[in-house]
N, C-alpha and C positions, 0 to 999 in steps of 0.2 A: 436482374438482381439489384437491390438497393445498396446504397453506400454502407449502411450498417451491416448488412449481410456480407458484403465484400470484406469489411474489416474483421468480421468474425471468422468467416470460412476460408479466406485466403491463407492465413497462417496454419489453420488446421489441415488444409489440403497439402501444403508444403511439408508439414510435419508427417502426415501419413505417407507422402512420397518418400521421405527420408527413411521411414521405418520399413517401407516395402522394398526399396531398391538400394539403399545404402549398404555397402559392404566394408568390412574391416580394411581390406587392401585398397579401398578407394577413399581414403581419409581426406585427401586434398579436395577431391570433387565434392564430397559430402559437406565439407566446411563451406565451400563456395556456394553450393546449392542452399545451405541453411542461411547464409548471409543474403543471397538474392531473395529468398523467401521472406526474410525479416524486413529487408528494405522495401520490397513491393508491398508488404503488409502495412508498413508505416506510411508509404506514399498514398495508399488508398484512403487513409484517414485524413489527409490534408484537405481534400475538398469539403470535408465536414466543417472546417473552420471558415473557409471562404463563403460557404453557403448558409452558415448559421446566422439567424436573425436575433440580434440583441434587442432588449426592450419588451420581449414577450415571454411569458411563463409557459406557453403552450409546448407540448411535445413536438419535436421536429424530426424530419427524416423517418416518418412513421411507416412501418411495413406491417401488414396484418393478413395472414392467410390461415385457414383452418389447419389444425395439426391432428388432434385427437377429438373428432367431432362428437363422439358419444358423450364425452364429459365436458364439452364446450371449451376445450383447451385450444388456444391459438398460438401460432408462431407470430408473436406480436412484439415488435421492436420500436424504439424511439428514444431520443435523448432530449433533456432540457438543460438549463444552465447549471443544474446540480450535478448531472452525470456526464456532461459533454467532455470535460477536459481529461477524464480518465481513459477515454478511448485512445486518443493519440499518445498519451503518456505511457500506457501499457505497451503500445507498439514501439515507441521510442526506446523504452528500457529493454525490450527484447532485442533490438538491434545492438545495443551496447553490450548486452550479456553474451550474444553470439560472438562478437569481436573479442570480448574479454576472455572467452573460453577457447580461443583459437589454438593456443599451444598447450594450455594446462590440462586439457582433457585429451587423453591418448587412447583410451579403451572405450569401445562401444560408442564411438563418436556420433554415428547416425542416430542411435537411440537417444542420446543425451540432447542433441540439437532438436530432434523430432519432438521430444517431450516438452521442450521449452516453447516451440512454435505452437503446439497444440494447446499448451497451458495459456499462452497469450490469447488465442482465439476464444477460449472458454471464459477467461476473465473479462474480455470485452463483452461477451455475451451476458455476463452478470450485470454490467453497467447499463446495457441497452435493453434488457428484457422488461416488457410491460405486462406480461402474463405471469401470474404467481407460480404456476407449475413450471413454466419455462425458466423462470428465475431460479427455482429450486434445483432443477436439473443442472443448469450451468454452475450454480453455487457449489453443489456437491461434486460435480465432475472435476472441478479444479483440484480436488484432493488427490485424485489418482496420479496425474503426472508429477505433482510435487512429492507425493509419497515415494514414487519410484526414483526421482532425482536424489532425494535424501538417502533412501535405502540402498541404492546401487553405487552412487558416486560419493557418498559421504565419508566421514571419518571413522575411527575405530569403534565408536558406539552408535553407528548409523542405524542399525535395526531398532535399537531401543528408542532413538530419537524419532524415527519414522512412525513407529507404533504409537508413541506418545502424541505426536502431531495428529495422526489419523483419529485416534480414539477421542481425544479432547474435542476436536472440531466436529466429529460425526455425532457424538452424544448430544451436544448442544443443538445440533441441527434437527434432530428427531422431534424435539418439542416444537420447533418452527413448522415442521411438516403438519403436525396436528393443528396448529394455529391456521395454516393455509386451508386445510380441509374444513375447519369450522367456518372460516370466512366464506368459503365456496358455498356452503349450505345456507349461511345467513343471507347471502346476496342473491339467493334464488338460482344458484348453479352457474356462477361466473367466477373466472379466475383473473378478471381484469383488475389490475392493481389500481388504476386511476378511479374506477368505480368503487373500489373498496374504501378509498379516501372519503367518499361521501356517505358511506354506510352508517346509519345511526346504531349505536351500541350502548348497552347498559354499563354502569360504572364497574360492576364486577367482571363483566366480559372484557372490558378494556384493560383492566388490571391484569387479568390472566393472559390476555394477548400480549401485553407489554412485556411481561416476564418470560413468556414463551419466546418472543423475538430476542429478548435480552440474552437468553441462554445461548443462542447461536452467535449473535453479533458481538457480545462482550468477549467471548472466547476468541473470536477471530481478530478483534482489534489489536492486542488483547488488553482487557482492563484488569486492574488489580481486583480480586485476588486470583483470577483464572489466567494469569499471565505466565505461570511457571513452566509451561511447555516451550515457550519461545526461546529462552537462552540455550536450552539443550539442543533444540533444532538448529539454531543459528551456528552453534559451535561445530556440530557434526555435518551440516550441509556443505556442499561445495560452494565456492565463491559466488557463482552465478545463481545458485539456489537461494543463498542468503540475500543477494541483491534484489531478486524478484520478490521474495517473501516480504522483505522490508518495504520495498518501493511500491508494490501493488497489492499483494495479497492481504496485508493488514487493512487496506482501505476498503475491502469488500464488506467487512463488519461495520465500519464507521458509516459507509454508504447505506447499509441496511437500516440504520437508525433513522436516517432522513427519508428514506423511501417507504418504510413500513411503520416503525414504532411511533414516530411523531405524528404523521398524518392520519394513520388508521386509529390510533388510540390517543388523541390529543389530551383528553381529560386526565387519563392515567399518566401521560408523559409530564404534564404540569404537576400532578400530585406527587410523582416520584422523582421530580427534577432534583430535589435536595439530595437524594441518594446518589444519583448520577454525578452530581457536582462533588459530593464528598469522596466518592471512589476515584474520580478524575484527579482531585487534589492529592489524594493519597498516592496515586500513580506518579504525579509529577514531583512530589516532595520525597516520599519514602523510597521509591524506586531510584530516584536520582542519587540518594545517599548510598543505596546498594551498589549502583554503578561505580561509585568512587573507590570501592574496596576490591574491585575485580582485578585479577592478575592476567587474565586472557583478554586480548584486544577485542576479539569477536564478542565475547560475553559482555564486555563493557558497552560496546555499541548496541548490542541487543537490548540491554537494560535501558540504554538511552532512548531506543525506539519506543519502548513502553512509556517512558516519561513524555516523549514528544507526542505520542498518540493520545496521552492524557489531556493535552491541550485541545485536541480535536473534540473529544467527547465533552469536555468542559465547555467549549464554545457553543456546541449544539444546544445544550440544555440550559443556557442562559436565556434563550428565547428572545434575543434581540439581533438586529441586522449585523452589527459588528461581530458578535460572537459566532453566529452561524457562518457568515462569510469568512471570518478568520479561521474557523475550523476547516472549511473547504480549502482555503489557501494553504493552510498548514499541511493538509493531506497531499497537495500537489508538491509543495516545496520539500516535504519529507521524502517524497518519491525521488527527487533529485539528490538531496543531501545524504540520506541513508544509503541509497544505492552507491553513491560516490565513496562513502566511508567504507562500506564492505568491499568494494572493488579495490580500494587502496590497501586494505589489509591483505587482500588476495595477491597483490603485486609483491608484497613482502614475503608472504607465505610461499609463493612459487619459488622464491630464491632461497629461503632459509628453512622452510618446512617447520616453522614454529610460529605460534601466535602469542607466546608468552612475552609479556612486556619486559621481563627481566633479561631476556635473551638479546635485547636490542640496546641501543644507545649510540648517539652520534651518527645516525644514518644520514643526516644532512651533509656530512663530510664526503660521503661516497656516492650519494644519490641527490645532488642539489636540485635538479629539475623536478624530480618526483617530490621532494620535501616541500617545494614551493606550492605544488598542487595540494599536497596533504594539509599544509597550513591553511589554505583557503577553505578546504572542506571542513577542517576542524573548527575554524572560526564560524562558518555557517552553522555547524552543529551547535555552537555556543550561542547562536542568535545574534551575530554581529550585524549592526545596521549596514545596509547596502548589499546584504546577501539574502538569498531566498529564505534562510532559516529565521530571519528576523520578522518578516512581514506578517505571517500568520499568527505567530506568538504575540506580537505587539497588538494586533487587532483583537485577539482573544482577551488579552489583559485589559485593553480599553473597554471591551464589552463587559468584562467581569466587574470592573470599577463602576461602570454605568449601572450594573445590576446590584452589586453589593461590594462596598469598599474592601472588606476583609477577605472576601474571595479573591478579589483582584490583587490584594497584598500577598496572599499565599501563592498565587500563580506567578507574580513577579519575582518572589523569592526563589522560585524554582529555576529561573534563568541564571541565578548565581550558581546553583548546583551544576547546571549544564555547562557553564563556563569552567567550573572547577574540574569536573572529571574529564572534559574534553582536552583542556589545555595541559592538565597534569599528565595525561597519556602522551600528548605530543612532546612534552618536555622530556619524558623518560625514554621515548622511542627515538626521537629525531635529534635532540639537542645534546650539547656537551661533546667531550672527546669520543673518538671511536672506542667502543666498549670491548670488542674482542676481534679475533681474526676473521670470524664469519662475517661480521659487519664490514670489516676492512676489505673483504673480497667481493662485496656487493657491486653489481653493475647497474648504472642508471637506466631509466626506462628507455626503450627503443621507440621507433616510429609508431607502431601499433598502439602501445600503451599510452604514448604521448597524445595520440589522437583521441582516445577514450577520455583521458583526463581533461583535455582541452575542451571537448564537446560538453562534458558535464560542468566544467568551470564556467563556460559561456552561459549555460542554462541557469546555474546558481546565481551568477551576477546579473543576468538579464532580468530574472524574476525579482531579484532583490532591489534593483534600481528602477524597474518599470513594471510594477505588478498590474497596471491598469487593464491590459488585454485579458488577464485572467479574471479580474473582478467584474469587468463590464459584462462578460458572458453570464455570470451567475447572479447578478443583482436582481433582475426581475423575478427569477425563480425563487430566490431566497425570500423576497418580499411577499410573494404569493404563499409560500409555505408558512411563513410566520402569521400571515392573515388567517390562513386555514387553521393553524394550531390554536390560535387565540379564541376560536369559536367552539362552544361545547357541542358534542355529538351525542349527548345522553338522550336515550329515547324513553 
């Protein structure tokens, strides 16, 4: 079995094991088995980095075996500089979520942990799939565990949020399925994604394909105006669900633009780039303003996720190296920062059972260690230089100025909004005198929570201070993609 297959099926196997053998009375054993499964799943992704060759845009660690031979469908895996980092990132976030949920989840623990491990494997499958149908199966399958995580362990309106999440994302994906079937016929009966990149297509076909892909990927990112499902889902989802949703699942849509929309329909992508840039700027500016007026911490961070992901799609459709690389770096950094933000809110919620900003105040007086970590993550969310949150956004802004000064100006203005809503939330929750007896009774973080926060803090600072390992991996693939998109495919 190849390394990518191990990365996909190891967490799925452990997840299935937890579902099959975990019992309510064996909670301690279930938690340890989940942690061991998550750690092994992360460890099997590490040889990918040591074996990855930079300087080439070719697919690496390729595996290809027949799957459904009647329709020429293959179990075809591989990663390049664009998809590589999301494999270890997914496995890493899963480890963090398992540790974070150690004490907060007390019912159906085996099902909760099993759902996360299975979800982890399926998401890695999306990033590694090189067969169109295999991609679609993984892409849709990720909905099932997340739907259950929200619907079973969520808040008071969990059923509403779960249905909204499922329907929004499924409806968009059905158009993508039609697009995949069309490409299958146009290519003479092949689902090979790389061969689709070379397929000549008419202008009208490219436009229809572009918007068919847009329907699925824009909802998943989510882009304005199809972002309205995200705040509801984040508010109702358990902490671990919110962390994985923000850190990894939103990236599936952004990744789709790079793997499908831009290389398969380059002429349509260039033609409609103005629309993508306009929608991205609306997300970073308008949604940033919406975030400022939120009273619920989770909703505020959810809207901030929409704004930060707006930088990603903005960067991609600038069609220059700084923009696309910046968008990819922003995807990775947002994985660390947004995951840390949601887990920080979870720490407070576990103690106070409230996410309302008005219920807090002066937390720094009773939880000084935790407040220090929260400040770092808030600064990273604001785009402070030296943190992961700065690098991608700065690269996208540079790319935007290179393309059009006013687009760059709009994107740079959004950084001010980000600092405003992030720091205002921190001020109201953490600073000042102790607001009430509930805050006065708070206990600072213990060893387990300190470990989670410290690991995420190291990741945020390391990426902010030394982003080169991340950019070196993606440079060749980004250059090749831009060269490909610059050429017309009109037949």
